[in-house]
C-alpha positions as CSV (number, residue, x, y, z in Angstrom):
1,M,39.6,46.1,29.9
2,L,39.8,43.0,27.7
3,F,43.6,42.9,28.0
4,A,43.3,43.0,31.8
5,F,40.9,40.2,31.9
6,C,43.0,38.0,29.4
7,V,46.1,38.7,31.8
8,F,44.0,37.8,34.9
9,T,42.8,34.6,33.2
10,A,46.2,33.7,32.0
11,S,47.7,34.0,35.4
12,L,44.8,32.1,37.0
13,T,45.4,29.3,34.7
14,E,49.1,29.4,35.4
15,A,48.5,29.3,39.2
16,Q,46.3,26.4,38.7
17,T,48.9,24.6,36.6
18,T,51.8,25.1,38.8
19,N,49.9,24.7,42.1
20,F,47.5,22.0,41.5
21,Y,48.3,20.1,44.7
22,T,47.9,23.3,46.6
23,N,44.8,24.4,45.0
24,V,43.1,20.8,45.5
25,T,44.1,20.5,49.2
26,N,43.1,24.1,50.1
27,L,39.7,23.8,48.4
28,W,39.3,20.4,50.2
29,Y,40.2,21.9,53.5
30,Q,37.7,24.8,53.0
31,G,35.0,22.4,52.5
32,Q,34.6,22.9,48.7
33,K,34.8,19.3,48.1
34,A,32.4,19.3,45.2
35,E,34.7,21.8,43.4
36,V,37.6,19.4,44.0
37,L,35.5,16.5,42.6
38,A,34.9,18.6,39.5
39,L,38.5,19.1,38.8
40,G,39.1,15.4,39.2
41,E,36.1,14.5,36.9
42,Q,37.4,17.1,34.3
43,R,40.7,15.4,34.2
44,L,39.0,11.9,34.0
45,N,36.9,13.1,31.1
46,I,40.1,13.7,29.2
47,N,42.0,10.8,30.3
48,S,40.1,8.0,32.1
49,N,43.7,6.7,33.4
50,D,44.6,10.0,35.0
51,M,46.0,9.3,38.4
52,P,45.4,12.8,40.0
53,G,41.8,12.5,38.8
54,L,41.4,9.0,40.2
55,I,42.9,9.9,43.5
56,I,40.5,12.9,43.7
57,K,37.5,10.7,42.8
58,L,38.6,8.1,45.4
59,A,39.0,10.8,48.1
60,Y,35.6,12.2,47.4
61,A,34.0,8.6,47.5
62,D,35.8,7.8,50.7
63,E,34.7,11.1,52.4
64,F,31.1,10.8,51.4
65,S,31.0,6.9,51.9
66,Q,29.9,6.2,48.4
67,L,29.7,2.5,49.0
68,G,28.5,1.7,45.5
69,V,31.8,2.9,43.9
70,L,34.5,2.5,46.4
71,S,35.5,-1.1,45.7
72,N,35.8,-0.4,41.9
73,L,37.7,2.9,42.5
74,Y,40.1,1.2,44.8
75,C,40.8,-1.6,42.3
76,R,41.2,1.1,39.5
77,V,43.7,3.2,41.4
78,L,45.7,0.1,42.2
79,T,45.8,-0.9,38.7
80,I,46.8,2.5,37.2
81,G,49.2,3.0,40.2
82,E,51.0,-0.2,39.4
83,T,52.0,1.4,36.0
84,I,53.4,4.6,37.4
85,T,57.0,4.4,37.8
86,N,57.9,8.1,38.6
87,E,60.3,8.6,41.5
88,H,58.1,10.3,44.0
89,F,54.9,8.4,43.4
90,I,56.6,4.9,43.9
91,T,57.8,5.9,47.3
92,H,54.3,6.5,48.4
93,Y,52.6,3.6,46.4
94,P,53.2,1.0,49.1
95,F,51.0,3.2,51.4
96,L,48.2,3.4,48.7
97,Q,48.5,-0.4,48.2
98,F,48.2,-1.2,51.9
99,A,45.4,1.2,52.5
100,T,43.5,0.0,49.6
101,E,43.8,-3.6,50.3
102,F,42.7,-3.0,53.9
103,N,39.7,-0.9,52.8
104,L,38.7,-3.5,50.3
105,E,38.7,-6.2,53.1
106,F,36.8,-3.9,55.4
107,L,34.1,-3.2,52.7
108,K,33.4,-6.8,52.4
109,T,32.0,-6.8,56.0
110,Y,30.8,-3.1,56.3
111,N,27.1,-3.1,56.3
112,P,25.7,0.0,57.8
113,S,22.0,0.6,58.4
114,P,20.5,3.4,56.2
115,S,20.7,5.7,59.2
116,E,24.4,5.0,59.9
117,L,25.3,5.4,56.2
118,L,23.5,8.8,56.2
119,E,25.2,9.8,59.2
120,E,28.7,8.8,57.7
121,Q,27.9,10.6,54.4
122,A,26.9,13.8,56.3
123,K,30.5,13.9,57.7
124,G,31.7,14.5,54.4
125,L,30.3,18.0,54.5
126,I,32.4,19.0,57.5
127,P,35.1,21.5,56.5
128,H,38.7,21.9,57.8
129,K,39.6,18.3,57.2
130,P,42.8,17.5,55.2
131,F,42.7,15.8,51.9
132,I,43.3,12.1,52.8
133,Y,45.6,11.2,50.0
134,Y,47.6,14.5,50.1
135,L,51.0,12.8,50.0
136,L,50.0,10.9,46.9
137,L,48.9,13.9,45.1
138,E,52.0,15.9,46.2
139,A,54.1,13.0,44.8
140,L,52.1,13.1,41.5
141,Q,52.7,16.9,41.3
142,E,56.5,16.6,42.0
143,D,56.7,13.9,39.3
144,G,54.9,16.3,36.9
145,L,51.7,14.3,36.5
146,C,49.4,17.1,37.6
147,E,49.8,19.3,34.5
148,P,46.7,20.4,32.8
149,L,45.5,17.8,30.3
150,E,44.6,18.7,26.7
151,P,41.2,17.5,25.3
C-alpha cells in the first residue's frame, strides 16, 4: 500500500512538473483561482523573482481587482521581465510591457465606488474564464522556467 502511495505521489509530482502551464490554466478555468494563487505564492516564497509566480499573482490581483497591490505587481513584473532573455518569453514580452503600461495609466484615474469595486471583485469568482496571461505562462514553460523550485 505504501509503495502504491509513493508511486502515485511521484507520478503526481511529475505531472505537475511537466504540465505546470496546463495545471494552472485548467485550475483557473475551473474556478479554482485560490489554488492557482497558492501555487504562485509557493514559488514566490522560494524565489521572490520567480516570473511564473509573479504572473500568477498578477493575474489573481487583476481578476479580483486588488487595487492596493496592482501597481506594485505591474512594476515588479516589468522589472523582472526585462531580465529574462529566453527565446519564447521575449517574443511575448512586448505584449506584457504594453498591457502593463496601459493598465498603470488606467489605474491612475480609476476610482470606483465601494459598491462598484465589490461588484468587480465578485466577477473574479466566475469560473470558465481563461487565464489572462496564458501566453506568457506558456512561453515561460517552453523556456524551462516553470520547473519546480527547491527551497
